[in-house]
Phi, psi and omega in degrees: 000141182285164178272113189276139172050062176198161170241149176223132175279149178250130177249121172263120190288328191240005179227158186271063180226136174249160180208163175205143175239146180225141175226131185228117180236292182299317180296321178297313179295327177296318177298314183291335181288346184277348181201166178260107182250142172294159186306319183294324178288324174303315182293316182293321177298321176298317178296322179292322176297316177297320182296312181292331176296314178299311185291332180291344180296345179269351183294129179247017185211171175277129182163201183223155174241129183238140173239117186228133177240138177229141179219174183251004179264209180296324176270115185262319185217137166232132178212138173222147178217155177222127176273171186296338176272015180063042176260126189249149165203159183201159181203155173225147176233125181215162182213112179106190183283141177242130180284113182295342180267358184289141173287164184305311182288343176279337178291332187253092180290126184049042189273167174221147180234127184236139174251119186238135175245122183238095174292146175296330179223094182156185185275138178282140179234139177223133175241139180269128182262121180292139179270066184257350181251161181282344181233162175299319179299317178301316182296318180290321176300317179298320179300313182293324178294318186276319186269323184255351185052042179239126173299127187218135172239128179232131175240130180227144177206148177203149182226016181092346176237325183226148174225146182208159179204158174222136177235130174235139187208140173295137178294136185304325184274357184290133178249357181228178171099024178300318179295320177300315183293319178298321180293316181295318179297320180294318178295318180295329182293344180277353182289125179268155181304316183295327176292317180299322183278327192257328184280147170290161188299318182298314180295318180298314181293324178295318179297322183279315195233038184293344177266359178258160172264096180223153181211166183257139169287171175297141181291151174243131187286148172249151177206151172284131174204130175256134183261023175291149178216166176297321180297319179293322177295319178296321178298322178296324179295333182290357172292341177254165179278163178300318181298317180296319181292319178297321177295320179294319178297319180298323179292339185243041174073022177092003184222138169258131178250130177243120183251135175284129182292333184277317188241356179069011175298137185249126177247129184248137180231118176265184185298325178295320177298317182295316179295321178295326180299321184266337180270329184251356180081012178190163181288164173303138188296137173209152181302133175291149182226120173239126190217000000 
């Protein structure tokens, strides 16, 4: 049985390669329970959750890592994010029929894929990932080769119930080991999707790298969590004037409803809340909710 909802780093003792494996099950199912997605979007969202879990292992600060794709076809938005505490959420927006046989880059008409790092305290960084590969893993590998000049192998798989990924990468400071990297990459290329999804990490690594000296760090848990709150929803409402909000509330039976796109949590603001928002600098007090 695979290791559910966790990431584990891989240590190679004698070669300049780092690695990490991620498995997402409960968090993945939680994301899919929030909306009705066609099978191909379910699979891609799972791969994106696995991908941000892998990539977040490099975060050295408090903040979030986001992977976002936008297109002009039926599939408009795909987004997954992971915070430094390994908190995951993801969403897709589409309109119309989606071809279940379409490759990743075919789903996104005139699309772009961006990798964004947002520190809670610091400068935001965004890199554009070229949509040159047929899979998300291909696109991310290309990004690291072109933007970071790092040899990178990424394997991603999802089936609507489970998602998993493995990332192997040459260490940035390494000046040797081309033969080692080619050997590790060739071994990793033999990994099948069903093995990635079904095998526990120890068994998978033994099958791939039993001739290498490698071991796993202690696992770190992953979980679904949305950081939406009533205060953040109220702050979004302040983009409009008090008069506009009161008029909007009147049109909707006296209440404005703000729904979180990620978790479907609903926040309601009546006329008293709106007046308090502008007179007191904040909404009427209610317990904050992060879920």
